[in-house]
N, C-alpha and C positions, 0 to 999 in steps of 0.2 A: 504494500500500500504506500502511496506517495505521502510524504510529510507535507504539512501546511507550508513550510518554508520552501521546500523544493517545488511544490505546485505553484506558489506565488512567483517564484523566479522563472519557472517555465512559461507561465502565462505572460509575464512581462516581456520575455524574449520573443514569444510567438506573436504578440500584438506588434511589437517593434518591427519584426520581419515583414508583416503585412503592410504596415504603415510606410515602410521604406520602399515598397513596390519592387523589391529585389527578388526576382524569381528564384534564383539559386538559394538565397537565404531562406525563403519560404519553404521550398521543396526539401530542404535539409531536415525538416521535421517529420517527413513521411517515408514509409518503406517503399521499395521498388514496386511492390504489388498492392499498394494501398487501394482501398475501395472508399469512395467519397460520395455521399448522398446529400443533395441539396436542391430545394425548389428553384434556386437561382440557376442551377445547371439546366433545368427544364426550360427556364425563361430565356437564357442566353444562347442555348444551343438548339432549342426546339426539340429536345429529346425528352419525351414524356416520362421516361424512367427516372430522370433526375439523378443519374448515377454515372460516374466515371470510374474506370478501373485501370490501375497502373499509374506510375509516376509520370510517364509521357503524356497520358491523357489528362492528368491533373495539371500538368504544366500548361497545356493548351487552354484548359478552362480558366486557370488563374490568370494567364496572360490576357485572355479575353476580358476578364473582369477588370484588370488593371487598365486595359485600353478604354473600357466603357466609363469607368469612374476616375475622374481626374485626381481626386484627393481621397485617400483612404484614412479614415479615423474611426477607431473602435474605442468605446468607453466601457470598460469592464464594470459590471454591476455586482457580480458575485461569481464565485468559483466553488463548485461542489466536487468532492473527491470520492471515487469508488476504489475498488480493489486494483484494477488495471485500467482505470479510466478517469477522466475528469469531464465535468460539464461546465462550460464557460457561458455565463449569461452576460450579454453585452448589448450596447446600442450600436447598430451598424452605421454604415455610411449615410444611409437615408434617414436615420433616426429610429428605425424599426428595432424593436426588441428581438434578440436572437438568442437561442440556446444551441451551442455547438458541443456535441458529445464526442470526445476523442478517446479511442481505445488504443492502448499501447501494446507493442510486442515486448519480448524479454529484454531488448536492447534500449527501450525507451522511445522508440519511434512510433508514430501513429500508423496503425495498420488499417484502421477503419474510422470514418467520421460521419456523423449524422448531424445535419444542420436543420434547425427548426425556427421558423419565423412567426412572429405574432401576426394575427389576422388584422 
């Protein structure tokens, strides 16, 4: 189980990576075979599954998001810890409340992610 201190540090670096819009920095958090689920995938790629599989596909999705949104700013509202996962509750670029649940592999990389947006 992740400690509160380690979780807080992880989230700080995760947010900073996205806000920097540095693809390699963002992708360093994920496994090669990551599975990423998000309603935004469905919106940006017109894929109703809302899922990308593998780091190459995640790179394409994140790059598209960086191209669409000029400025990335996440405001973390809360972080919840599980055994091998964390849930980050934050305000997104558009001000929408988001909960992103990250599941980690044994090396501490994200193997699967589920993103949920407030209606």
